[in-house]
TIKE-161421 format. One record per residue (C-alpha): x, y, z; residue number from 1. Coordinates in nm, 3 decimals. Example, Ala and Ser with C-alpha at 12.3 -4.5 7.8 and 13.67 -1.06 7.14 Angstrom:
BEGIN
1.230, -0.450, 0.780, 1 $
1.367, -0.106, 0.714, 2 $
% end
This chain:
BEGIN
10.351, 12.300, 11.424, 1 $
10.390, 12.507, 11.111, 2 $
10.645, 12.396, 10.856, 3 $
10.862, 12.640, 10.664, 4 $
10.858, 12.582, 10.291, 5 $
11.200, 12.507, 10.147, 6 $
11.299, 12.768, 9.890, 7 $
11.568, 12.796, 9.627, 8 $
11.764, 13.010, 9.873, 9 $
11.758, 12.723, 10.124, 10 $
11.845, 12.463, 9.862, 11 $
12.021, 12.581, 9.545, 12 $
11.915, 12.260, 9.369, 13 $
11.556, 12.386, 9.366, 14 $
11.453, 12.623, 9.087, 15 $
11.331, 12.967, 9.190, 16 $
10.975, 12.942, 9.063, 17 $
10.738, 13.233, 9.132, 18 $
10.446, 13.004, 9.039, 19 $
10.501, 12.803, 9.358, 20 $
10.267, 12.887, 9.645, 21 $
10.394, 13.135, 9.899, 22 $
10.401, 13.068, 10.272, 23 $
10.114, 13.315, 10.309, 24 $
9.901, 13.128, 10.052, 25 $
9.969, 12.800, 10.232, 26 $
9.884, 12.959, 10.567, 27 $
9.552, 13.089, 10.432, 28 $
9.459, 12.754, 10.276, 29 $
9.556, 12.566, 10.595, 30 $
9.327, 12.797, 10.792, 31 $
9.045, 12.729, 10.545, 32 $
9.097, 12.355, 10.600, 33 $
9.095, 12.410, 10.978, 34 $
8.763, 12.595, 10.948, 35 $
8.619, 12.327, 10.719, 36 $
8.697, 12.066, 10.985, 37 $
8.499, 12.267, 11.241, 38 $
8.791, 12.454, 11.400, 39 $
8.904, 12.145, 11.592, 40 $
9.257, 12.185, 11.730, 41 $
9.532, 11.926, 11.697, 42 $
9.571, 11.887, 11.321, 43 $
9.772, 12.197, 11.229, 44 $
10.056, 12.000, 11.071, 45 $
9.817, 11.786, 10.866, 46 $
9.630, 12.099, 10.753, 47 $
9.958, 12.265, 10.652, 48 $
10.076, 11.963, 10.454, 49 $
9.737, 11.923, 10.284, 50 $
9.723, 12.295, 10.199, 51 $
10.073, 12.287, 10.053, 52 $
9.988, 11.974, 9.855, 53 $
9.668, 12.126, 9.714, 54 $
9.839, 12.451, 9.618, 55 $
10.136, 12.274, 9.461, 56 $
9.897, 12.056, 9.263, 57 $
9.702, 12.362, 9.149, 58 $
10.029, 12.535, 9.056, 59 $
10.144, 12.233, 8.856, 60 $
9.812, 12.209, 8.671, 61 $
9.821, 12.581, 8.600, 62 $
10.170, 12.571, 8.453, 63 $
10.093, 12.261, 8.248, 64 $
9.789, 12.415, 8.081, 65 $
9.902, 12.780, 8.096, 66 $
9.568, 12.898, 8.228, 67 $
9.436, 13.022, 8.556, 68 $
9.337, 12.793, 8.839, 69 $
9.064, 12.871, 9.086, 70 $
9.167, 12.834, 9.445, 71 $
9.113, 12.480, 9.571, 72 $
8.765, 12.431, 9.709, 73 $
8.685, 12.300, 10.052, 74 $
8.509, 12.010, 9.877, 75 $
8.852, 11.883, 9.773, 76 $
8.956, 11.831, 10.134, 77 $
9.059, 11.476, 10.205, 78 $
8.916, 11.342, 10.527, 79 $
9.042, 11.055, 10.735, 80 $
8.813, 10.748, 10.746, 81 $
% end
């Protein structure tokens, strides 16, 4: 199940920040995570949440240091024990 990211249009309390990851960026990163796990079905929601988390973290770090951030690497993928 793919989650729709809440935007400022959906919730006026949220700032409209172009530095936030787009749905397309999250989709691409979630697919990378899926591939990293060996293309095993059944974890789409977890991949989506992890991708969004990684991209939001990268966005936050980028804005805090005002530099560019490389896309999160597959090595940063958290795995379940």
